[in-house]
C-alpha positions, -999 to 999 in steps of 0.1 A, spaced: -580 665 606 -573 663 569 -579 632 545 -565 615 515 -589 619 484 -589 595 459 -606 604 426 -605 592 392 -582 607 366 -577 609 329 -559 577 323 -561 563 356 -567 570 395 -552 594 416 -549 614 452 -552 647 467 -543 655 506 -561 678 520 -562 702 553 -590 698 573 -598 731 557 -601 717 526 -567 727 509 -552 702 483 -519 703 508 -498 676 483 -510 657 449 -495 622 436 -493 613 401 -519 596 380 -516 553 391 -530 530 363 -550 508 395 -562 513 426 -543 494 444 -511 517 437 -525 543 444 -533 533 478 -496 521 480 -489 556 471 -510 573 502 -496 547 525 -459 559 512 -469 592 523 -480 579 553 -451 563 561 -425 589 550 -436 624 554 -435 623 592 -397 616 588 -384 633 552 -356 655 556 -358 692 543 -333 694 515 -337 730 507 -322 737 469 -333 776 470 -303 782 490 -267 781 475 -242 753 486 -277 734 500 -267 702 519 -280 671 500 -302 655 521 -313 610 516 -348 599 512 -372 603 521 -370 634 526 -394 671 510 -379 687 476 -378 727 483 -371 746 449 -379 775 427 -401 768 402 -396 786 367 -421 807 371 -400 824 405 -419 805 424 -414 782 455 -430 746 455 -420 711 468 -424 673 456 -416 641 488 -396 622 479 -397 585 498 -368 560 509 -362 549 466 -363 585 459 -390 583 437 -419 609 437 -445 603 456 -461 636 463 -456 675 449 -472 706 461 -482 737 448 -462 767 437 -463 792 472 -455 830 466 -434 831 499 -413 802 509 -424 801 541 -453 794 532 -442 765 514 -430 752 545 -466 757 562 -472 735 538 -444 708 544 -457 707 579 -492 707 575 -483 676 555 -461 661 581 -488 661 609 -515 653 586 -506 624 565 -503 600 593 -545 592 601 -558 607 575 -587 595 567 -593 580 533 -622 585 510 -624 570 478 -644 596 453 -642 577 425 -677 574 403 -665 535 395 -655 521 424 
């Protein structure tokens, strides 16, 4: 089972969604408050299972409505994704993958793990 890990970050707080094997499968932006960070987690839990898939790595890809996972090629030529909420805001990003299939597996892992993932607060000053 996955879990959201809230942690301190430079100038704020952020979260990572970890799969059952402990690998980070999604990382958030830096939030200025714990409440905002928790809202980000709730947004992932709400949007990830229903998000469309927009594969920007193919020519003439079909634009999807938000919420969506955008799959794209980064500057290094590797495949990445970002999860956008219904309002178009990016609520999480994935690591870079050498193979697109691995990237798509990461998205499926998020869909499965996010909904009922536990939340663990690892900040030093809670």
